[in-house]
C-alpha positions in Angstrom: 127.7 79.5 59.8 126.5 80.8 63.4 130.1 82.6 63.9 129.5 84.6 60.7 126.1 85.4 62.0 127.2 85.9 64.8 129.2 88.4 63.8 127.2 90.1 61.5 124.6 90.3 64.7 127.5 92.2 66.5 128.4 94.3 64.0 125.0 95.5 63.1 124.3 96.2 66.8 127.4 97.8 67.0 126.9 100.3 64.0 123.7 101.4 65.8 125.9 102.6 69.0 127.6 104.9 66.4 124.6 106.9 66.6 124.0 107.5 69.9 123.4 111.0 71.1 124.0 112.6 75.2 120.2 112.3 75.4 119.8 108.9 74.1 117.4 107.2 76.3 119.3 104.4 78.8 116.6 101.7 77.7 118.0 101.9 73.7 121.1 101.8 74.6 120.7 98.5 76.6 118.9 96.9 73.5 121.9 98.0 71.5 124.2 96.7 73.9 122.0 93.4 74.0 121.8 92.7 69.9 125.8 93.0 70.3 125.9 90.5 73.4 123.7 88.4 71.6 126.2 88.7 68.4 129.1 88.0 70.6 127.6 84.9 72.1 126.4 83.5 69.1 130.2 83.7 67.3 132.2 83.1 70.2 130.7 79.7 71.3 130.2 78.0 67.7 134.0 79.7 66.9 134.9 77.3 69.9 133.4 74.2 69.3 134.5 74.6 66.1 138.4 74.7 67.4 138.2 72.2 70.0 136.5 69.3 67.4 139.6 69.8 65.1 141.8 69.2 68.4 142.5 65.4 69.4 141.4 64.5 72.7 145.1 64.4 73.9 145.2 68.0 72.8 142.2 69.6 73.9 143.6 70.6 77.7 146.2 72.6 75.5 144.2 74.1 73.3 142.0 75.3 75.6 144.9 77.1 77.5 145.6 78.7 74.4 142.3 79.6 73.6 141.7 81.0 76.7 145.8 82.9 76.6 144.3 84.4 73.2 140.9 85.2 74.5 142.4 87.5 77.6 145.2 88.9 75.4 142.7 89.9 72.5 140.2 91.2 75.5 143.1 93.3 77.0 143.9 94.5 73.3 140.5 95.8 72.1 139.9 97.6 75.5 143.5 99.5 74.9 142.3 100.2 71.5 139.2 101.8 71.7 140.0 104.1 75.3 143.1 105.4 73.6 140.5 106.2 70.3 138.5 107.9 73.0 141.3 109.6 74.6 142.9 110.5 71.2 139.5 111.7 69.5 138.2 113.6 72.7 140.6 116.6 71.9 140.0 116.8 68.3 136.5 116.7 68.7 136.5 120.0 71.6 138.8 121.7 69.3 135.8 121.2 66.5 133.3 122.9 68.4 135.3 125.5 70.0 136.6 126.7 66.3 132.9 127.3 65.3 132.9 129.2 68.5 132.7 132.7 67.2 131.2 136.2 67.1 127.7 136.2 65.7 128.0 132.3 65.7 124.9 130.5 66.5 126.9 129.5 69.8 127.6 132.8 70.7 123.8 133.8 70.3 123.3 130.8 72.5 125.6 132.3 75.1 123.9 135.7 74.7 120.7 133.8 75.6 121.7 131.5 78.6 123.3 134.9 80.3 119.9 136.4 79.9 118.2 133.8 81.7 120.8 133.4 84.2 120.5 137.7 84.8 116.7 137.1 85.0 117.4 134.4 87.9 118.9 137.3 89.6 122.4 136.7 89.2 124.9 139.8 88.6 126.1 140.3 84.9 129.5 138.3 86.0 128.0 135.9 87.4 125.9 135.5 84.9 128.9 134.9 82.7 131.1 132.8 84.5 127.6 130.5 85.1 126.9 130.8 81.4 130.7 129.7 80.4 130.5 127.0 82.1 127.8 125.7 81.0 129.2 126.0 77.8 132.3 124.5 78.4 130.0 121.4 79.9 127.8 121.5 77.0 130.9 121.7 74.5 133.0 118.3 76.7 129.7 116.2 76.6 129.3 117.3 72.5 133.0 115.9 71.9 132.7 113.1 74.4 129.9 111.5 72.6 131.8 112.5 68.8 134.7 110.7 70.4 132.6 107.3 71.4 130.9 107.5 67.8 134.5 106.9 66.4 135.5 104.1 69.2 132.6 102.7 67.8 133.2 103.1 64.3 136.4 101.4 64.6 134.9 98.5 66.6 132.3 98.4 63.5 135.0 97.8 61.0 136.8 95.2 63.1 133.5 93.5 63.2 133.4 93.2 59.7 137.3 91.9 59.1 136.1 89.5 61.8 133.6 87.8 59.4 136.6 87.4 56.8 138.4 84.8 58.7 135.1 83.5 59.8 134.4 82.7 56.1 137.5 80.3 55.9 136.9 78.2 58.9 133.4 77.0 56.7 135.0 77.4 53.4 135.4 73.6 52.0 135.0 72.1 55.3 132.9 68.6 55.2 131.3 67.4 57.5 132.7 63.6 58.4 132.6 61.7 61.3 135.7 60.4 61.9 135.8 57.1 64.2 138.9 57.8 66.0 138.1 61.1 67.6 134.7 59.7 69.2 131.8 61.5 66.9 133.9 64.9 66.3 133.9 65.7 62.5 137.3 66.4 60.5 137.8 68.1 57.0 
């Protein structure tokens, strides 16, 4: 049951990361990541313990090596998948924001206000337009990056929910009966 609880805690922590914004307090981000870490620790250790408990003593070394191999491959796959989502979604989000900047739009009105601010600071009209364009491009890129991270965290949430399904089957029908030949380990 600890594996299921760990997967649930991790998934809930990851769900909270889908609502982060560019100006989210760093302490809040650390708190969400701590919840994810607690869930991972709780779930992984109990699953590993259960996996080792089903192995005969002579196969524990091979099981350990295989588990480390699977963990390394899984970690690399997860990082690659989330990085791919970030790289693929950021241009899509950037285009969505760019299409929203039209004449008369709130973004165009904000652009005029920013340009007026730069002119009020003593910059020429041309310099104010360049500074405004730079500011708007950076703002749109930041907002697109945030949306891309939302998509990546959402994918992690989906995988978190999917992990719960096989975790349920780890405990289904499992009866704890001490095995005298395994030195106190439990078998099915």
